[in-house]
C-alpha positions as CSV (number, residue, x, y, z in Angstrom):
1,M,-51.1,71.8,200.9
2,A,-48.3,73.9,201.9
3,S,-44.6,72.6,202.4
4,P,-43.6,72.1,205.8
5,E,-41.6,75.1,207.5
6,L,-39.7,75.8,210.0
7,H,-38.5,79.1,211.1
8,F,-36.6,80.5,213.6
9,C,-34.1,83.7,214.7
10,M,-31.1,82.2,216.7
11,A,-29.3,85.1,219.0
12,V,-25.5,86.3,217.4
13,D,-23.9,84.2,219.7
14,A,-22.1,80.6,219.1
15,A,-23.8,79.5,222.2
16,H,-26.7,78.9,220.7
17,L,-25.2,76.7,217.5
18,E,-26.4,73.4,219.1
19,E,-29.8,74.8,220.2
20,G,-30.3,75.5,216.6
21,R,-28.9,72.8,215.4
22,Q,-31.2,70.1,217.4
23,R,-34.0,72.6,216.3
24,V,-33.2,71.8,212.6
25,R,-32.6,67.6,213.5
26,T,-35.8,67.4,214.6
27,F,-37.7,69.0,212.4
28,L,-35.8,67.2,209.5
29,R,-36.4,63.7,211.2
30,D,-40.4,64.7,211.9
31,Q,-40.7,65.4,208.0
32,R,-38.4,61.7,207.9
33,I,-35.6,62.7,205.7
34,D,-32.9,60.0,205.2
35,E,-30.1,60.2,208.2
36,V,-27.2,60.8,205.2
37,A,-29.0,64.0,203.9
38,A,-30.1,65.0,207.3
39,F,-26.2,64.6,208.3
40,D,-24.9,66.4,205.6
41,I,-28.4,69.7,205.9
42,L,-27.1,70.0,209.7
43,L,-23.5,70.8,209.2
44,C,-24.0,73.3,206.1
45,V,-27.0,74.9,208.3
46,H,-24.0,75.1,211.4
47,E,-21.8,77.1,208.6
48,A,-24.0,79.2,207.6
49,C,-24.8,80.0,210.9
50,A,-21.4,79.8,212.4
51,N,-20.5,82.4,209.8
52,A,-23.4,84.5,210.2
53,I,-22.1,84.8,213.9
54,E,-18.6,85.1,213.0
55,H,-18.5,87.7,210.9
56,S,-21.6,89.9,209.9
57,G,-21.4,92.0,213.6
58,S,-24.5,92.5,213.7
59,A,-26.6,93.3,217.2
60,S,-29.8,91.6,215.3
61,D,-30.8,87.5,215.3
62,V,-30.0,84.9,212.6
63,E,-32.6,83.5,210.9
64,V,-32.8,80.4,209.9
65,V,-35.5,78.8,207.3
66,V,-35.5,75.1,206.0
67,S,-38.7,73.8,204.3
68,V,-39.5,70.5,203.0
69,D,-41.2,69.4,199.2
70,E,-41.4,65.8,198.1
71,T,-38.3,66.7,196.0
72,S,-35.8,68.5,197.6
73,V,-35.0,69.9,201.4
74,S,-34.4,74.6,201.0
75,I,-32.6,76.5,203.0
76,A,-31.9,80.1,204.0
77,V,-29.5,81.6,206.6
78,S,-30.0,85.7,207.0
79,D,-28.3,88.3,208.6
80,E,-28.1,91.6,209.1
81,G,-24.0,92.2,209.5
82,R,-21.7,93.6,207.1
83,G,-20.8,90.5,204.7
84,L,-18.6,88.4,204.0
85,D,-15.7,88.7,202.0
86,V,-17.5,86.4,199.4
87,A,-14.7,86.3,196.4
88,H,-12.2,84.1,199.4
89,H,-14.5,82.2,201.1
90,T,-15.6,80.3,197.3
91,D,-15.8,76.8,197.0
92,H,-13.2,77.6,194.2
93,H,-10.9,78.5,197.2
94,E,-9.9,75.4,198.7
95,P,-9.2,76.1,202.9
96,V,-5.6,75.6,204.1
97,L,-5.3,72.5,205.5
98,L,-4.2,73.2,209.0
99,S,-6.4,76.3,209.5
100,S,-9.0,76.3,212.4
101,D,-11.9,77.7,210.2
102,G,-12.6,79.0,206.0
103,R,-14.3,75.6,205.1
104,G,-18.3,76.3,205.8
105,L,-18.3,77.9,202.2
106,Y,-16.1,75.1,200.4
107,V,-17.7,72.1,202.5
108,M,-21.5,73.9,201.9
109,P,-21.4,73.5,198.1
110,C,-20.3,70.1,198.4
111,L,-22.8,69.2,200.1
112,T,-26.0,70.7,198.5
113,D,-27.1,70.8,195.5
114,E,-27.5,74.3,195.0
115,L,-25.7,77.5,197.0
116,S,-26.7,81.0,196.4
117,V,-25.0,83.7,198.5
118,H,-26.5,87.0,198.5
119,I,-24.7,90.1,200.1
120,D,-27.1,93.5,200.4
121,G,-27.9,95.5,203.8
122,G,-26.4,91.7,205.2
123,T,-26.2,88.5,204.4
124,E,-28.6,85.5,202.9
125,I,-27.2,82.3,202.6
126,R,-29.5,79.8,200.5
127,M,-29.4,75.9,199.7
128,V,-31.1,73.4,198.0
129,K,-30.8,69.5,198.6
130,R,-32.5,67.4,196.5
131,L,-33.7,64.3,197.8
132,T,-33.2,60.6,196.4
């Protein structure tokens, strides 16, 4: 039996972030993911999508895939843009406290169990959140 999966594309426009979060929220609720894990996942999806919107420079949509199996939730957010300067945005680079942005790639590895960033003709952020 295939794992339940949510797959959608979102326009590169911050006005669509809430709609994307709502789709993921509903999917996680339908899969009976506990509220604490769901909150962490929603924040990570939001940050990955916000990064794609802010940094990609792409005219193409942001693609979001969320899948659930018995032990984890896997998330992939990808765009076809120019990519992030990952060396500047890592979990080892704490954001400036009073800065209005720059927390996404710092927060994502704190809230998930696995994080990978691939840049090759766009950026793909993959995350895994293990379920207890």
